[in-house]
Backbone as CSV, one residue per row, in Angstrom:
resi,resn,N_x,N_y,N_z,CA_x,CA_y,CA_z,C_x,C_y,C_z
1,MET,3.642,145.598,209.600,4.335,144.322,209.360,4.031,143.821,207.970
2,ALA,2.784,143.902,207.601,2.367,143.463,206.258,2.967,144.349,205.196
3,ASP,3.046,145.675,205.498,3.638,146.592,204.518,5.098,146.269,204.282
4,ARG,5.804,145.912,205.339,7.236,145.581,205.212,7.425,144.333,204.347
5,GLU,6.589,143.345,204.480,6.715,142.122,203.660,6.435,142.423,202.200
6,ARG,5.406,143.315,201.955,5.119,143.659,200.559,6.299,144.367,199.907
7,GLU,6.940,145.240,200.651,8.098,145.956,200.115,9.240,144.988,199.816
8,SER,9.391,143.998,200.663,10.461,143.004,200.443,10.202,142.184,199.182
9,ARG,8.965,141.820,198.983,8.618,141.044,197.778,8.819,141.867,196.509
10,LYS,8.458,143.180,196.594,8.645,144.042,195.424,10.115,144.154,195.050
11,ARG,10.972,144.298,196.100,12.411,144.412,195.817,12.956,143.133,195.152
12,LYS,12.563,141.962,195.659,13.029,140.683,195.081,12.549,140.514,193.642
13,LEU,11.288,140.891,193.402,10.756,140.770,192.035,11.493,141.688,191.078
14,LYS,11.783,142.909,191.569,12.506,143.871,190.739,13.896,143.363,190.395
15,GLN,14.551,142.732,191.391,15.899,142.184,191.148,15.856,141.069,190.094
16,ARG,14.843,140.233,190.199,14.718,139.143,189.210,14.502,139.685,187.798
17,VAL,13.682,140.730,187.711,13.434,141.342,186.392,14.713,141.919,185.818
18,ILE,15.488,142.569,186.694,16.751,143.180,186.237,17.740,142.104,185.788
19,ILE,17.837,141.004,186.598,18.779,139.907,186.235,18.371,139.245,184.927
20,GLY,17.065,138.988,184.767,16.592,138.369,183.518,16.836,139.248,182.321
21,SER,16.663,140.519,182.522,16.902,141.458,181.429,18.359,141.474,181.009
22,LYS,19.241,141.437,182.025,20.681,141.412,181.714,21.073,140.110,181.016
23,ALA,20.444,139.018,181.453,20.755,137.719,180.815,20.347,137.727,179.347
24,GLU,19.170,138.313,179.093,18.737,138.387,177.689,19.677,139.254,176.872
25,GLU,20.106,140.363,177.492,21.056,141.228,176.783,22.359,140.490,176.497
26,GLY,22.792,139.661,177.480,24.037,138.895,177.274,23.902,137.880,176.149
27,LEU,22.765,137.181,176.130,22.533,136.207,175.052,22.469,136.886,173.700
28,LEU,21.823,138.064,173.670,21.730,138.799,172.410,23.097,139.226,171.926
29,GLU,23.936,139.685,172.867,25.292,140.101,172.483,26.111,138.913,171.971
30,GLU,25.960,137.756,172.660,26.689,136.560,172.202,26.256,136.155,170.796
31,ARG,24.943,136.242,170.553,24.442,135.877,169.228,24.965,136.827,168.162
32,GLN,25.017,138.120,168.490,25.535,139.100,167.536,27.022,138.874,167.265
33,ASP,27.758,138.502,168.347,29.190,138.206,168.167,29.394,137.008,167.242
34,GLU,28.571,135.982,167.439,28.693,134.790,166.585,28.389,135.112,165.129
35,GLU,27.378,135.965,164.901,27.048,136.339,163.522,28.174,137.123,162.883
36,ARG,28.810,138.034,163.697,29.937,138.798,163.152,31.109,137.876,162.801
37,LYS,31.362,136.879,163.680,32.449,135.926,163.412,32.148,135.084,162.174
38,ALA,30.881,134.721,162.024,30.498,133.917,160.858,30.698,134.686,159.568
39,GLU,30.411,135.999,159.619,30.606,136.813,158.421,32.078,136.934,158.071
40,ASP,32.922,136.992,159.122,34.363,137.110,158.889,34.986,135.780,158.488
41,ASN,34.394,134.637,158.836,34.955,133.300,158.549,34.424,132.796,157.208
42,PRO,35.296,132.615,156.199,34.827,132.181,154.872,34.334,130.756,154.862
43,PHE,34.623,129.980,155.908,34.241,128.572,155.924,33.031,128.304,156.820
44,SER,32.407,129.320,157.294,31.228,129.138,158.137,30.043,128.720,157.292
45,LEU,28.978,128.293,157.972,27.788,127.849,157.246,27.190,128.969,156.417
46,THR,27.198,130.168,156.965,26.646,131.306,156.225,27.477,131.602,154.994
47,ALA,28.813,131.557,155.165,29.700,131.815,154.030,29.590,130.709,152.995
48,LYS,29.417,129.477,153.476,29.308,128.356,152.538,28.098,128.517,151.636
49,ASN,27.033,129.055,152.183,25.849,129.278,151.361,26.141,130.230,150.216
50,PHE,27.123,131.104,150.424,27.518,132.028,149.368,28.545,131.420,148.414
51,TRP,29.555,130.696,148.976,30.666,130.177,148.170,30.324,128.898,147.409
52,LEU,29.383,128.107,147.884,29.114,126.807,147.276,28.750,126.896,145.796
53,PRO,27.811,127.743,145.387,27.519,127.833,143.942,28.733,128.251,143.123
54,PHE,29.515,129.189,143.681,30.708,129.642,142.961,31.708,128.506,142.767
55,LEU,31.914,127.704,143.827,32.852,126.582,143.740,32.372,125.529,142.753
56,LEU,31.073,125.278,142.741,30.523,124.305,141.791,30.738,124.756,140.353
57,ILE,30.510,126.033,140.096,30.722,126.568,138.744,32.194,126.472,138.355
58,LEU,33.079,126.807,139.306,34.517,126.728,139.031,34.947,125.296,138.724
59,PHE,34.441,124.334,139.495,34.773,122.923,139.263,34.274,122.456,137.894
60,PHE,33.080,122.891,137.521,32.519,122.508,136.220,33.380,123.041,135.077
61,LEU,33.786,124.317,135.187,34.621,124.902,134.137,35.967,124.193,134.047
62,PHE,36.535,123.821,135.186,37.806,123.100,135.194,37.658,121.731,134.524
63,ALA,36.574,121.014,134.829,36.350,119.691,134.242,36.181,119.780,132.734
64,VAL,35.430,120.774,132.271,35.232,120.945,130.824,36.551,121.264,130.139
65,GLY,37.334,122.159,130.750,38.626,122.506,130.163,39.571,121.331,130.105
66,PHE,39.602,120.526,131.160,40.471,119.347,131.186,40.058,118.337,130.123
67,PHE,38.752,118.169,129.921,38.254,117.223,128.917,38.715,117.618,127.518
68,PHE,38.527,118.897,127.166,38.903,119.326,125.820,40.416,119.354,125.634
69,TYR,41.156,119.624,126.708,42.617,119.576,126.612,43.093,118.153,126.344
70,GLY,42.533,117.191,127.099,42.909,115.794,126.888,42.515,115.305,125.519
71,ARG,41.336,115.722,125.068,40.885,115.292,123.739,41.785,115.845,122.649
72,ARG,42.208,117.067,122.825,43.093,117.668,121.831,44.472,117.025,121.862
73,ARG,44.963,116.743,123.087,46.309,116.186,123.230,46.393,114.771,122.680
74,PHE,45.429,113.921,123.095,45.488,112.521,122.702,44.833,112.269,121.352
75,GLY,44.129,113.237,120.857,43.506,113.057,119.558,44.438,113.406,118.407
76,GLN,45.542,114.074,118.705,46.480,114.449,117.664,47.303,113.243,117.236
77,LYS,47.403,112.993,115.954,48.185,111.892,115.398,49.104,112.446,114.321
78,GLU,50.242,111.803,114.223,51.215,112.217,113.217,51.327,111.135,112.159
79,LEU,51.083,111.488,110.921,51.198,110.557,109.810,52.663,110.436,109.427
80,LEU,53.240,109.265,109.688,54.648,109.054,109.363,54.837,108.826,107.873
81,TRP,53.988,107.980,107.291,54.052,107.737,105.851,52.775,107.053,105.417
82,LYS,52.497,107.103,104.143,51.342,106.414,103.587,51.748,105.743,102.288
83,ASP,50.980,104.733,101.912,51.324,103.943,100.742,50.086,103.779,99.884
84,SER,50.225,104.037,98.623,49.107,103.887,97.702,49.051,102.464,97.179
85,LEU,47.849,101.927,97.069,47.670,100.580,96.546,47.449,100.584,95.042
86,GLU,47.639,101.706,94.420,47.432,101.796,92.985,48.738,102.139,92.285
87,GLU,48.951,101.483,91.157,50.101,101.789,90.322,49.843,103.092,89.569
88,SER,50.900,103.656,89.008,50.759,104.922,88.300,49.840,104.802,87.094
89,LYS,49.738,103.578,86.540,48.859,103.388,85.386,47.393,103.296,85.806
90,GLY,47.134,103.303,87.110,45.763,103.332,87.581,45.151,101.982,87.826
91,VAL,45.898,100.894,87.677,45.368,99.557,87.905,45.721,99.130,89.322
92,GLU,44.724,98.776,90.100,44.961,98.384,91.484,45.496,96.969,91.557
93,GLU,46.530,96.769,92.355,47.128,95.453,92.545,46.785,94.920,93.920
94,GLU,46.914,93.622,94.071,46.672,92.995,95.362,47.993,92.864,96.106
95,TYR,48.030,93.407,97.304,49.244,93.379,98.116,48.987,92.625,99.414
96,SER,50.061,92.067,99.942,50.039,91.470,101.273,51.179,92.086,102.068
97,TYR,50.962,92.245,103.365,51.961,92.862,104.229,52.323,91.910,105.366
98,PHE,53.630,91.792,105.621,54.130,90.901,106.661,55.083,91.682,107.565
99,PRO,54.858,91.665,108.887,55.773,92.362,109.805,57.201,91.842,109.650
100,TYR,58.145,92.785,109.559,59.549,92.412,109.375,60.428,93.496,109.989
101,ARG,61.265,93.113,110.969,62.144,94.052,111.662,61.335,95.261,112.159
102,ASP,61.709,96.479,111.744,60.984,97.659,112.203,59.947,98.129,111.197
103,GLY,59.675,97.325,110.178,58.726,97.720,109.150,57.898,96.552,108.663
104,VAL,57.689,96.515,107.344,56.887,95.445,106.749,57.513,95.014,105.430
105,ILE,57.193,93.784,105.042,57.473,93.322,103.688,56.189,93.481,102.894
106,LYS,56.274,94.248,101.838,55.126,94.483,100.967,55.249,93.539,99.773
107,LEU,54.310,92.627,99.670,54.410,91.543,98.690,53.305,91.648,97.653
108,SER,53.681,91.462,96.407,52.713,91.383,95.314,53.147,90.264,94.376
109,LYS,52.369,90.018,93.347,52.723,88.963,92.396,53.949,89.337,91.557
110,ASP,54.347,90.612,91.607,55.487,91.079,90.811,56.755,91.289,91.629
111,GLY,56.719,91.015,92.941,57.932,91.174,93.728,57.647,91.514,95.174
112,ALA,58.713,91.872,95.880,58.610,92.188,97.307,59.481,93.390,97.634
113,LYS,59.016,94.192,98.591,59.754,95.349,99.069,59.798,95.320,100.596
114,TYR,60.923,95.760,101.113,61.036,95.959,102.560,60.887,97.448,102.819
115,VAL,59.810,97.824,103.508,59.507,99.218,103.794,59.687,99.454,105.288
116,SER,60.527,100.439,105.640,60.799,100.718,107.052,59.611,101.426,107.694
117,SER,59.691,101.627,109.001,58.614,102.306,109.725,58.493,103.775,109.325
118,GLN,59.515,104.309,108.673,59.477,105.685,108.187,59.011,105.781,106.740
119,GLY,58.652,104.635,106.154,58.161,104.625,104.786,59.243,104.543,103.724
120,LYS,60.481,104.290,104.137,61.588,104.213,103.189,61.749,102.784,102.682
121,VAL,61.867,102.627,101.368,62.082,101.306,100.768,63.562,100.961,100.892
122,LEU,63.872,99.929,101.682,65.261,99.558,101.943,65.772,98.512,100.966
123,TRP,64.895,97.670,100.461,65.260,96.815,99.334,64.014,96.463,98.535
124,ASP,64.247,96.144,97.279,63.151,95.879,96.343,63.589,94.754,95.412
125,GLN,62.859,93.644,95.433,63.213,92.481,94.617,62.055,92.152,93.681
126,ALA,62.353,92.108,92.403,61.325,91.794,91.408,61.303,90.296,91.118
127,PHE,60.117,89.733,91.009,59.914,88.353,90.571,58.434,88.183,90.240
128,GLU,58.126,87.133,89.531,56.734,86.816,89.226,56.353,85.556,89.984
129,MET,55.296,85.661,90.752,54.914,84.550,91.607,53.397,84.551,91.774
130,GLY,52.805,83.368,91.695,51.363,83.251,91.875,50.987,83.389,93.338
131,ARG,50.821,82.270,94.012,50.513,82.277,95.443,51.815,82.125,96.223
132,ALA,52.117,83.119,97.021,53.409,83.146,97.713,53.284,82.624,99.138
133,LEU,54.346,81.960,99.585,54.502,81.544,100.976,55.587,82.410,101.599
134,VAL,55.357,82.892,102.810,56.306,83.784,103.471,56.573,83.285,104.886
135,SER,57.846,83.271,105.265,58.240,82.960,106.641,59.284,83.980,107.069
136,VAL,59.119,84.515,108.286,60.007,85.558,108.806,60.530,85.138,110.169
137,SER,61.822,85.351,110.403,62.417,85.090,111.716,63.631,85.992,111.890
138,GLY,63.550,86.901,112.849,64.670,87.811,113.079,64.940,88.694,111.876
139,ASP,66.189,88.699,111.407,66.580,89.527,110.270,66.378,88.828,108.930
140,TYR,65.868,87.615,108.946,65.749,86.846,107.704,64.290,86.586,107.343
141,ALA,64.074,86.458,106.041,62.757,86.130,105.508,62.941,85.278,104.263
142,VAL,62.002,84.370,104.029,62.021,83.556,102.820,60.664,83.680,102.144
143,ILE,60.692,83.790,100.835,59.475,83.870,100.027,59.565,82.810,98.943
144,GLY,58.586,81.947,98.892,58.554,80.895,97.878,57.169,80.784,97.280
145,GLU,57.087,80.080,96.175,55.813,79.948,95.467,55.120,78.651,95.853
146,LEU,53.894,78.757,96.337,53.107,77.577,96.663,52.814,76.793,95.383
147,GLY,53.222,75.530,95.374,53.050,74.720,94.171,54.144,74.924,93.146
148,GLY,55.115,75.795,93.456,56.243,76.028,92.563,57.526,75.490,93.172
149,THR,58.658,75.883,92.613,59.944,75.370,93.088,60.932,76.466,93.484
150,ARG,60.626,77.715,93.172,61.573,78.802,93.452,61.374,79.365,94.853
151,LEU,62.487,79.785,95.450,62.408,80.479,96.737,63.504,81.535,96.810
152,TYR,63.195,82.631,97.512,64.108,83.762,97.666,64.334,83.998,99.157
153,ILE,65.599,84.118,99.536,65.969,84.321,100.935,66.515,85.740,101.085
154,PHE,66.003,86.469,102.074,66.367,87.872,102.261,66.930,88.103,103.661
155,SER,67.869,89.045,103.722,68.357,89.570,104.997,67.975,91.044,105.055
156,ALA,68.438,91.745,106.076,68.122,93.165,106.195,68.716,93.974,105.047
157,GLN,69.786,93.456,104.430,70.451,94.170,103.340,69.835,93.889,101.970
158,GLY,68.990,92.881,101.878,68.391,92.542,100.594,68.465,91.053,100.314
159,LEU,68.527,90.700,99.042,68.543,89.296,98.641,69.818,88.616,99.126
160,SER,69.633,87.560,99.918,70.772,86.800,100.433,71.076,85.594,99.556
161,GLY,70.043,84.993,99.009,70.242,83.831,98.147,68.954,83.430,97.465
162,GLN,69.102,82.619,96.445,67.960,82.119,95.687,68.124,80.620,95.498
163,GLY,67.068,79.859,95.768,67.154,78.408,95.679,66.103,77.818,94.763
164,GLU,66.352,76.571,94.391,65.424,75.822,93.539,65.166,74.479,94.203
165,ALA,63.908,74.220,94.527,63.537,72.968,95.181,63.389,71.859,94.140
166,PRO,63.689,70.613,94.514,63.579,69.504,93.566,62.140,69.124,93.229
167,SER,61.181,69.558,94.046,59.766,69.316,93.749,58.942,70.475,94.306
168,THR,57.647,70.406,94.159,56.805,71.559,94.486,56.756,71.841,95.995
169,ILE,56.724,73.129,96.310,56.781,73.593,97.701,55.372,73.670,98.295
170,GLU,55.238,73.156,99.522,53.970,73.251,100.251,54.067,74.180,101.462
171,LYS,55.172,74.132,102.173,55.375,74.992,103.344,56.832,75.421,103.413
172,LEU,57.062,76.586,104.034,58.417,77.103,104.236,58.563,77.618,105.664
173,ARG,59.734,77.359,106.250,60.073,77.916,107.556,61.535,78.343,107.531
174,ILE,61.821,79.485,108.153,63.186,80.002,108.188,63.589,80.275,109.634
175,SER,64.871,80.096,109.939,65.388,80.348,111.283,66.005,81.737,111.352
176,GLU,66.381,82.146,112.552,67.036,83.441,112.730,68.426,83.473,112.102
177,LYS,68.973,82.313,111.767,70.278,82.233,111.104,70.148,82.203,109.587
178,GLY,68.916,82.175,109.084,68.713,82.149,107.642,68.593,80.760,107.050
179,VAL,68.625,79.710,107.879,68.469,78.336,107.393,66.994,78.093,107.080
180,VAL,66.721,77.544,105.894,65.347,77.353,105.423,65.009,75.866,105.370
181,TYR,63.843,75.522,105.899,63.295,74.169,105.793,62.071,74.245,104.889
182,ALA,62.080,73.431,103.842,60.987,73.442,102.873,60.288,72.091,102.863
183,LEU,58.966,72.116,103.015,58.159,70.905,102.906,57.727,70.769,101.455
184,LEU,58.151,69.678,100.825,57.892,69.458,99.403,56.904,68.317,99.216
185,SER,56.178,68.390,98.120,55.188,67.362,97.803,55.775,66.369,96.807
186,GLU,55.560,65.066,97.090,55.991,64.001,96.186,54.817,63.062,95.925
187,ASP,55.010,62.158,94.987,53.919,61.261,94.589,53.439,60.392,95.741
188,GLN,54.351,59.819,96.492,53.993,58.869,97.543,53.926,59.495,98.936
189,GLY,54.226,60.770,99.045,54.230,61.395,100.362,54.824,62.789,100.309
190,THR,55.605,63.123,101.317,56.215,64.447,101.402,57.704,64.316,101.708
191,TYR,58.397,65.438,101.495,59.848,65.450,101.673,60.235,66.809,102.237
192,ILE,61.014,66.823,103.310,61.506,68.070,103.893,62.984,68.201,103.563
193,THR,63.337,69.301,102.925,64.729,69.554,102.567,65.184,70.878,103.166
194,VAL,66.504,71.082,103.197,67.083,72.230,103.902,67.940,73.048,102.943
195,PHE,67.830,74.387,103.067,68.628,75.314,102.264,69.429,76.228,103.185
196,SER,70.634,76.586,102.742,71.431,77.578,103.466,70.880,78.967,103.162
197,LYS,71.383,79.977,103.867,70.910,81.341,103.645,71.312,81.873,102.272
198,GLU,72.282,81.187,101.638,72.674,81.578,100.275,71.812,80.890,99.223
199,GLY,70.919,80.000,99.659,70.045,79.304,98.724,70.557,77.952,98.279
200,LYS,71.629,77.480,98.875,72.198,76.184,98.493,71.448,75.051,99.186
201,ASN,71.087,74.023,98.394,70.438,72.840,98.959,71.480,72.021,99.712
202,LEU,71.233,71.788,101.001,72.222,71.131,101.859,72.141,69.609,101.817
203,ASP,71.327,69.068,100.952,71.202,67.610,100.800,70.840,66.926,102.117
204,ILE,70.053,67.607,102.923,69.502,67.015,104.144,68.020,66.807,103.900
205,GLY,67.550,65.603,104.068,66.157,65.344,103.741,65.445,64.461,104.741
206,ILE,64.157,64.716,104.901,63.288,63.893,105.742,62.122,63.452,104.865
207,LYS,62.058,62.190,104.595,60.990,61.682,103.742,59.927,61.004,104.592
208,SER,58.678,61.299,104.308,57.568,60.662,105.022,56.586,60.091,104.009
209,VAL,56.092,58.904,104.313,55.140,58.212,103.443,53.759,58.320,104.073
210,MET,52.785,58.682,103.265,51.438,58.892,103.777,50.884,57.651,104.464
211,SER,51.128,56.486,103.886,50.546,55.255,104.419,51.139,54.853,105.771
212,GLY,52.341,55.362,106.076,52.974,54.978,107.339,53.173,56.142,108.283
213,ASP,53.938,57.134,107.845,54.268,58.276,108.709,53.114,59.262,108.856
214,GLY,52.307,59.378,107.816,51.228,60.350,107.832,51.594,61.621,107.083
215,TYR,50.766,62.653,107.269,50.971,63.915,106.563,51.436,64.994,107.540
216,PRO,52.479,65.768,107.163,52.962,66.853,108.041,51.955,68.010,108.086
217,MET,51.311,68.191,109.216,50.347,69.280,109.373,51.038,70.628,109.559
218,ASP,52.160,70.612,110.255,52.891,71.852,110.507,54.319,71.517,110.891
219,LEU,55.204,72.496,110.733,56.595,72.328,111.130,57.135,73.640,111.659
220,SER,58.137,73.547,112.526,58.760,74.731,113.105,60.239,74.461,113.293
221,VAL,61.050,75.492,113.043,62.497,75.373,113.180,62.947,76.222,114.363
222,SER,63.930,75.729,115.101,64.461,76.475,116.244,65.186,77.725,115.752
223,PRO,65.307,78.750,116.591,65.991,79.978,116.173,67.391,79.755,115.623
224,ASP,68.142,78.782,116.174,69.505,78.561,115.678,69.542,77.688,114.429
225,GLY,68.399,77.170,114.006,68.318,76.418,112.757,68.730,74.968,112.829
226,THR,69.061,74.448,114.006,69.554,73.066,114.099,68.470,72.063,114.476
227,GLU,67.338,72.535,115.000,66.275,71.627,115.431,65.010,71.857,114.613
228,LEU,64.307,70.777,114.385,63.056,70.839,113.636,61.996,70.035,114.375
229,CYS,60.811,70.619,114.475,59.659,69.946,115.085,58.576,69.822,114.019
230,VAL,58.053,68.616,113.851,57.035,68.363,112.825,55.845,67.660,113.471
231,ALA,54.642,68.148,113.163,53.407,67.508,113.619,52.826,66.698,112.462
232,PHE,52.708,65.392,112.639,52.146,64.497,111.629,50.737,64.066,112.038
233,ALA,49.859,63.964,111.068,48.546,63.344,111.265,48.568,62.008,110.537
234,HIS,48.303,60.921,111.256,48.372,59.596,110.645,47.119,58.796,110.992
235,LEU,46.857,57.812,110.185,45.674,56.970,110.367,46.058,55.713,111.131
236,GLU,45.397,55.503,112.254,45.624,54.315,113.069,44.310,53.546,113.141
237,GLN,44.265,52.451,112.395,43.027,51.699,112.190,42.004,52.627,111.536
238,THR,40.983,53.034,112.254,39.983,53.918,111.644,40.014,55.323,112.239
239,ALA,40.980,55.587,113.102,41.049,56.887,113.779,42.263,57.676,113.312
240,VAL,42.074,58.993,113.182,43.174,59.890,112.836,43.828,60.366,114.128
241,LYS,45.133,60.180,114.236,45.865,60.574,115.430,47.058,61.449,115.058
242,SER,47.641,62.055,116.075,48.768,62.968,115.865,50.049,62.410,116.456
243,ARG,51.141,62.794,115.813,52.470,62.451,116.296,53.351,63.690,116.132
244,VAL,54.056,64.070,117.177,54.996,65.188,117.112,56.402,64.619,117.187
245,VAL,57.213,64.937,116.180,58.558,64.368,116.057,59.590,65.492,116.082
246,TYR,60.689,65.254,116.803,61.795,66.211,116.886,63.019,65.656,116.162
247,TYR,63.639,66.534,115.346,64.849,66.198,114.603,65.964,67.143,115.039
248,ASN,67.188,66.645,115.000,68.343,67.472,115.320,69.376,67.325,114.208
249,PHE,69.729,68.468,113.578,70.652,68.442,112.442,72.022,69.019,112.787
250,SER,72.303,69.163,114.069,73.647,69.558,114.482,74.513,68.310,114.594
251,SER,75.754,68.490,115.040,76.644,67.336,115.206,76.096,66.356,116.244
252,LEU,75.293,66.852,117.190,74.712,65.974,118.207,73.708,65.000,117.602
253,GLY,73.033,65.437,116.546,72.006,64.600,115.948,72.536,63.470,115.090
254,LYS,73.821,63.478,114.782,74.387,62.410,113.949,74.281,61.052,114.630
255,ASN,74.368,61.046,115.943,74.294,59.776,116.671,72.889,59.181,116.683
256,ALA,71.892,59.967,116.244,70.511,59.483,116.246,70.186,58.669,115.003
257,GLY,71.114,58.609,114.057,70.870,57.857,112.836,70.675,58.763,111.644
258,ALA,70.419,58.153,110.514,70.305,58.902,109.266,69.101,59.834,109.258
259,ASP,68.020,59.434,109.933,66.828,60.279,109.917,66.888,61.428,110.925
260,ARG,67.905,61.422,111.814,68.124,62.491,112.804,66.967,62.648,113.799
261,VAL,66.140,61.647,113.980,65.037,61.713,114.939,65.584,61.538,116.354
262,VAL,65.298,62.523,117.222,65.775,62.448,118.608,64.626,62.287,119.606
263,GLY,63.395,62.346,119.149,62.269,62.176,120.061,60.947,62.235,119.339
264,GLY,59.934,61.584,119.914,58.591,61.596,119.343,57.537,61.414,120.415
265,PHE,56.351,61.989,120.186,55.259,61.937,121.156,53.959,61.625,120.419
266,THR,53.221,60.649,120.925,51.974,60.242,120.272,50.775,60.216,121.215
267,ASP,50.977,59.955,122.473,49.867,59.733,123.405,49.666,60.889,124.377
268,ASP,50.035,62.092,123.976,49.982,63.219,124.907,49.025,64.320,124.456
269,PHE,48.087,64.006,123.560,47.217,65.036,122.994,45.739,64.724,123.173
270,SER,45.416,63.809,124.075,44.026,63.478,124.435,43.176,63.135,123.221
271,GLY,43.799,62.496,122.248,43.061,62.109,121.059,42.831,63.229,120.073
272,GLY,43.361,64.438,120.363,43.169,65.577,119.470,44.178,65.603,118.342
273,ILE,43.901,66.441,117.346,44.778,66.602,116.189,45.641,67.843,116.385
274,VAL,46.942,67.669,116.305,47.875,68.792,116.431,47.922,69.546,115.108
275,GLY,47.584,70.824,115.163,47.584,71.636,113.952,48.650,72.706,113.915
276,ARG,49.350,72.883,115.039,50.343,73.964,115.101,51.452,73.578,116.058
277,VAL,52.693,73.756,115.610,53.865,73.600,116.472,54.737,74.832,116.313
278,HIS,55.464,75.173,117.383,56.266,76.398,117.324,57.362,76.365,118.378
279,PHE,58.560,76.809,117.977,59.681,76.982,118.898,59.641,78.395,119.477
280,PHE,59.575,78.509,120.815,59.748,79.804,121.471,61.220,80.194,121.455
281,THR,62.051,79.250,121.891,63.496,79.425,121.959,64.142,78.142,121.445
282,ASP,65.468,78.078,121.536,66.158,76.849,121.136,65.827,75.682,122.062
283,GLU,65.295,75.979,123.237,65.052,74.928,124.231,63.582,74.742,124.599
284,GLU,62.697,75.585,124.090,61.290,75.487,124.459,60.404,75.577,123.222
285,SER,59.379,74.718,123.203,58.446,74.691,122.080,57.082,74.230,122.575
286,PHE,56.087,74.306,121.706,54.759,73.848,122.097,54.034,73.270,120.888
287,ALA,53.002,72.488,121.174,52.112,71.941,120.156,50.687,72.294,120.545
288,ALA,49.924,72.831,119.606,48.526,73.183,119.852,47.634,72.155,119.174
289,TYR,46.727,71.587,119.943,45.797,70.597,119.403,44.377,70.972,119.813
290,ASP,43.388,70.342,119.182,41.999,70.683,119.476,41.608,70.113,120.834
291,GLY,41.928,70.901,121.843,41.672,70.473,123.207,42.660,71.052,124.196
292,GLY,43.764,71.617,123.705,44.729,72.181,124.633,46.081,72.440,124.015
293,LEU,47.063,72.635,124.881,48.444,72.900,124.490,49.359,71.922,125.208
294,ALA,50.398,71.510,124.515,51.432,70.661,125.115,52.766,71.384,124.971
295,PHE,53.513,71.491,126.056,54.784,72.207,126.057,55.941,71.211,126.198
296,PHE,57.002,71.482,125.431,58.134,70.562,125.382,59.431,71.305,125.670
297,SER,60.401,70.547,126.170,61.731,71.085,126.442,62.766,70.290,125.659
298,THR,63.668,71.009,124.997,64.811,70.383,124.322,66.110,70.907,124.937
299,LYS,66.057,71.132,126.239,67.272,71.553,126.937,68.363,70.512,126.757
300,VAL,67.969,69.238,126.827,68.862,68.154,126.413,68.554,67.904,124.941
301,ARG,69.415,68.365,124.062,69.107,68.409,122.638,68.775,67.045,122.045
302,THR,69.352,66.019,122.574,69.117,64.682,122.010,68.002,63.932,122.732
303,SER,67.314,64.614,123.660,66.256,63.937,124.415,65.159,64.927,124.795
304,PRO,64.305,65.311,123.851,63.204,66.221,124.184,62.229,65.564,125.152
305,GLU,61.589,66.382,125.972,60.650,65.839,126.946,59.425,66.727,127.072
306,LEU,58.314,66.099,127.445,57.071,66.817,127.686,57.138,67.468,129.059
307,LYS,56.843,68.769,129.115,56.869,69.491,130.383,55.531,69.316,131.088
308,LYS,55.574,68.884,132.327,54.355,68.650,133.098,53.851,69.953,133.702
């Protein structure tokens, strides 16, 4: 009886050993299959250990190539034209450049040239002038002598007209239509007169007296040439204050009286001094003062208003 039980236990133990052995063989085969699949799969962890350095090197080479390509592409410049600041006799002159149309106006004491963006001289006007004043608007430009009386009006084709002011010139402004407003100096104050694009004095004048009206700090003309904005600095008791005045020289402005004043503003600058006025369009303008900006509308030509 005891022998039979021992034989039974031996058989069971042998079966367990055989089953465990087969299980180990199965696990080993599965592991070998996984390794073979990993070798065949380029995206497996084992393959990545091989491909990663190669990919990093490839990315680095691509980045370096892209950098030098971009540097070469954007670093290339084409010289359209160049201009020498020296005369053929070897004496250097002083020049000033003013943006005009698609090029520049090259100004010296001996004259002015219009040079296109391709370096071609489209017109050349000779004159002798000390300190020049220049104003540009659209296709027109005016050049006058500070402290002198002569002025030259130019269009895209060249000299449009030449004018002579009745007294010395302090400031010049030109419209897109070629109408010129000149601020002149007089003994008791200042005088603003108007010239046509041909240089003819139109006998339109704005006279201001220092003791009453103040001094014109700046002026601006509308693109169509019919409106004028002037910033005056005047003394009120012991304080200097600003006044911005609008004039209209079209047929609409005749009803405003001989001085053509259609509007004025004095209390809208927070006590600051207006140093700059400018027309954006025929209907919009602004005044810059030490403290801010004030914007105005002349949509109603005879009644300018402050835009809130």
